[in-house]
C-alpha positions as CSV (number, residue, x, y, z in Angstrom):
1,X,3.9,-28.3,30.2
2,X,4.1,-31.6,32.0
3,X,4.2,-32.1,35.8
4,X,8.0,-32.6,35.8
5,X,8.6,-29.3,33.9
6,X,6.2,-27.5,36.2
7,X,8.0,-28.9,39.3
8,X,11.4,-27.9,37.8
9,X,10.2,-24.4,37.1
10,X,8.8,-24.1,40.7
11,X,12.2,-25.3,42.0
12,X,14.0,-22.8,39.8
13,X,11.7,-20.0,40.8
14,X,12.3,-20.8,44.5
15,X,16.1,-20.9,44.0
16,X,16.2,-17.6,42.1
17,X,13.9,-15.9,44.6
18,X,16.1,-17.0,47.5
19,X,19.2,-15.8,45.7
20,X,17.6,-12.4,44.9
21,X,16.5,-12.0,48.5
22,X,20.1,-12.7,49.7
23,X,21.6,-10.4,47.0
24,X,19.2,-7.5,47.3
25,X,17.5,-7.8,50.7
26,X,14.2,-7.9,48.8
27,X,11.2,-9.1,50.8
28,X,8.8,-9.8,47.9
29,X,9.7,-10.8,44.3
30,X,7.2,-10.5,41.5
31,X,7.6,-12.1,38.0
32,X,8.1,-8.7,36.4
33,X,10.8,-7.5,38.9
34,X,14.1,-6.8,37.2
35,X,17.5,-8.0,38.4
36,X,18.9,-4.5,37.7
37,X,16.0,-2.5,39.1
38,X,16.3,-4.3,42.4
39,X,19.9,-3.2,42.6
40,X,21.8,-5.7,40.5
41,X,25.3,-4.8,39.5
42,X,27.9,-6.5,37.3
43,X,29.4,-8.1,40.4
44,X,26.0,-9.2,41.7
45,X,25.4,-10.7,38.2
46,X,28.6,-12.8,38.5
47,X,27.6,-14.1,41.9
48,X,24.1,-14.9,40.7
49,X,25.2,-16.6,37.5
50,X,27.8,-18.6,39.5
51,X,25.1,-19.8,41.9
52,X,22.8,-20.7,39.0
53,X,25.6,-22.7,37.3
54,X,26.4,-24.6,40.4
55,X,22.7,-25.6,40.9
56,X,21.5,-26.0,37.3
57,X,24.6,-26.6,35.1
58,X,27.2,-24.5,33.3
59,X,24.9,-23.3,30.5
60,X,21.8,-22.6,32.6
61,X,22.1,-18.8,32.3
62,X,24.5,-16.8,30.3
63,X,25.4,-13.2,31.1
64,X,23.9,-12.2,27.7
65,X,20.6,-13.8,28.7
66,X,20.5,-12.0,32.0
67,X,21.2,-8.7,30.4
68,X,18.8,-9.3,27.5
69,X,15.8,-9.9,29.7
70,X,16.5,-9.4,33.4
71,X,12.9,-10.0,34.6
72,X,12.4,-12.7,37.3
73,X,9.9,-14.6,35.3
74,X,12.0,-14.5,32.1
75,X,15.1,-15.7,34.0
76,X,13.2,-18.6,35.5
77,X,12.0,-19.6,32.0
78,X,15.5,-19.4,30.4
79,X,17.0,-21.5,33.2
80,X,14.2,-24.0,32.8
81,X,15.0,-24.4,29.1
82,X,18.8,-24.5,29.6
83,X,19.1,-26.5,32.8
84,X,21.1,-29.7,32.6
85,X,19.4,-31.8,35.2
């Protein structure tokens, strides 16, 4: 992984962590934490995906990808692969 990709993933992780803190009131997020275990609902998923699309592009995270593997670390990786920056 080059420095640019590492920086992008760090930026994505920071964005996702901030979004989850706002959505769930969580104080600490670990890579294994699950969107749904933290309290994610279908409405929260819509809000989260909308925020991701605004920041990283329309195809950065699909609902299917969120439901398939809702772990924080996995979501960051998927967005990193799909982001249109």
